[in-house]
C-alpha positions in Angstrom: 0.1 0.1 0.0 2.9 2.6 1.1 4.5 1.8 -2.5 1.4 2.3 -4.4 1.0 5.9 -2.3 4.3 6.6 -3.5 3.9 5.8 -6.6 0.8 7.8 -7.2 2.7 10.9 -5.5 5.0 10.1 -8.4 2.0 10.4 -10.9 0.8 13.8 -9.6 4.2 15.3 -9.5 4.2 14.4 -13.4 0.8 15.6 -14.0 1.4 18.8 -12.0 4.6 19.7 -13.7 2.8 18.9 -17.3 0.1 21.8 -15.9 2.7 24.1 -14.3 3.9 24.0 -18.3 0.8 24.6 -19.8 0.1 27.5 -17.2 3.4 29.0 -17.8 2.5 29.5 -21.9 -0.8 30.5 -21.0 0.4 33.5 -18.8 1.6 36.8 -20.4 5.0 36.8 -18.8 5.7 33.0 -19.8 6.0 32.1 -16.0 3.6 29.8 -14.0 1.1 31.8 -11.6 2.0 29.0 -9.2 5.1 27.8 -7.7 6.2 24.1 -7.5 6.9 24.8 -3.8 3.0 25.8 -3.6 2.1 22.8 -5.6 4.4 20.4 -3.4 2.6 21.7 -0.3 -1.0 21.3 -1.8 -0.7 17.9 -2.7 1.2 16.7 0.5 -1.8 18.3 2.0 -4.2 17.0 0.2 -2.5 13.4 0.5 -2.6 14.0 4.3 -6.1 14.4 4.6 -7.4 11.8 2.5 -5.4 9.4 4.9 -6.5 11.7 8.0 -10.4 10.9 6.3 -9.5 7.3 6.1 -8.3 7.0 9.6 -10.9 8.9 11.3 -13.5 7.0 9.3 -11.9 3.5 10.8 -11.9 4.8 14.4 -15.3 6.1 14.2 -16.2 2.5 12.9 -15.0 0.9 15.7 -16.4 3.6 18.4 -20.0 2.7 16.9 -19.4 -1.0 18.4 -20.4 -4.2 18.6 -18.1 -3.8 21.5 -16.3 -1.2 23.2 -12.7 -0.7 22.7 -10.9 -0.1 25.9 -12.6 -3.1 28.5 -11.9 -6.6 28.8 -7.8 -5.8 28.8 -7.7 -3.4 25.6 -6.2 -0.2 26.1 -8.1 3.0 27.3 -5.7 4.7 25.4 -6.8 3.6 21.6 -8.9 6.7 20.4 -6.5 9.2 22.0 -3.4 7.6 20.8 -5.3 7.3 16.9 -5.8 11.0 17.0 -2.3 11.7 17.3 -1.3 9.0 14.6 -3.7 10.7 12.6 -2.1 14.1 13.4 1.2 12.8 12.7 -0.1 11.2 9.3 -1.3 14.3 7.8 1.7 16.3 8.7 4.1 13.6 7.0 2.1 13.3 4.2 2.5 17.1 4.0 6.1 17.2 4.7 6.6 14.5 2.7 5.1 15.7 -0.3 7.6 18.8 -0.3 10.5 16.8 0.0 9.3 14.3 -2.5 8.9 17.0 -5.3 12.2 18.6 -4.8 13.7 15.8 -4.8 11.6 14.8 -8.3 12.8 18.2 -9.1 16.5 18.3 -8.6 16.8 14.2 -9.4 17.8 13.0 -6.0 17.0 9.6 -5.7 18.6 10.0 -2.1 15.6 12.2 -0.7 13.3 9.8 -2.9 14.3 6.5 -1.0 13.9 8.9 2.4 11.0 9.3 1.9 9.5 5.9 0.5 11.8 4.5 3.5 10.3 6.9 6.0 6.7 6.3 5.3 7.2 2.5 5.1 9.0 3.2 8.6 5.8 4.9 9.9 3.6 1.9 8.6 5.6 -0.5 10.3 5.9 1.2 13.7 2.1 1.0 13.5 2.2 -2.9 13.8 3.6 -2.6 17.3 0.0 -1.1 18.4 -1.3 -1.4 21.0 1.9 -1.4 22.5 1.4 2.3 21.7 4.8 4.0 23.5 6.5 1.8 21.0 5.2 3.3 18.0 3.7 6.9 18.8 7.1 8.1 20.4 9.1 7.2 17.4 6.7 8.5 14.7 6.3 11.8 16.8 10.0 12.2 16.8 10.0 11.4 13.0 7.3 13.8 12.2 9.2 16.6 13.9 12.6 15.6 12.1 10.7 15.2 8.6 9.1 18.6 9.3 12.7 20.5 9.9 13.8 18.5 6.9 11.0 19.8 5.2 11.2 23.6 6.2 15.1 23.8 5.1 14.0 22.0 1.8 11.6 24.8 1.2 14.0 27.5 1.5 13.5 28.1 5.2 16.0 28.9 7.9 16.1 30.0 11.9 17.0 33.1 10.9 13.9 34.2 9.1 11.8 32.5 12.1 13.3 34.9 14.4 12.8 38.0 11.6 9.2 36.5 11.6 8.5 36.7 15.3 10.3 40.1 15.8 7.8 41.7 13.6 10.6 44.3 12.7 9.8 48.0 11.7 10.0 49.1 8.2 11.8 52.4 7.3 8.5 53.9 6.2 6.8 53.0 9.4 5.2 50.3 8.4 5.1 46.5 9.9 6.4 44.4 8.0 6.0 40.5 8.8 8.6 38.4 7.2 7.8 35.4 5.8 9.9 32.4 7.7 10.3 31.2 4.1 12.8 33.0 1.3 10.4 33.5 -1.4 12.2 35.5 -4.0 9.8 39.1 -5.1 8.2 38.7 -8.2 9.1 40.8 -11.0 
């Protein structure tokens, strides 16, 4: 299932790349109105939302019966753990989308391998449930690390985060909120 999802992510990249070329030919200045980074973010978020919806539907089906999870020796942490795992998967798919698109664009097989490997690892860790400590902790750590990797892949830096949080005044007296990501100005 993971390999099929990653194949679909690659097909999505190819389709959006073609669409980007078409949008560039239609525009007046020859540039696409949407960047590849924006498409990667939206695509990853879409994959994540779809994954989250399937997870929530499965959890709701478990909660509807015929029994109640948590009695007769089952873990009472099933629902809260499932919520955290769903959150982590939505975020991970978003981060993987950014990293995957960048790796495809720059033809970096290592980045693609790490995305697929990370996806396989997270899916494999869920087999450790209902021993939630063994799966939830590593998945949340992997989510944090992958988020930092996606942030740097998208052009983010710690200096820009500090600029964004400081809300420095511009010389004209306007308050300028800086983006944490370096986006070149449009000409």
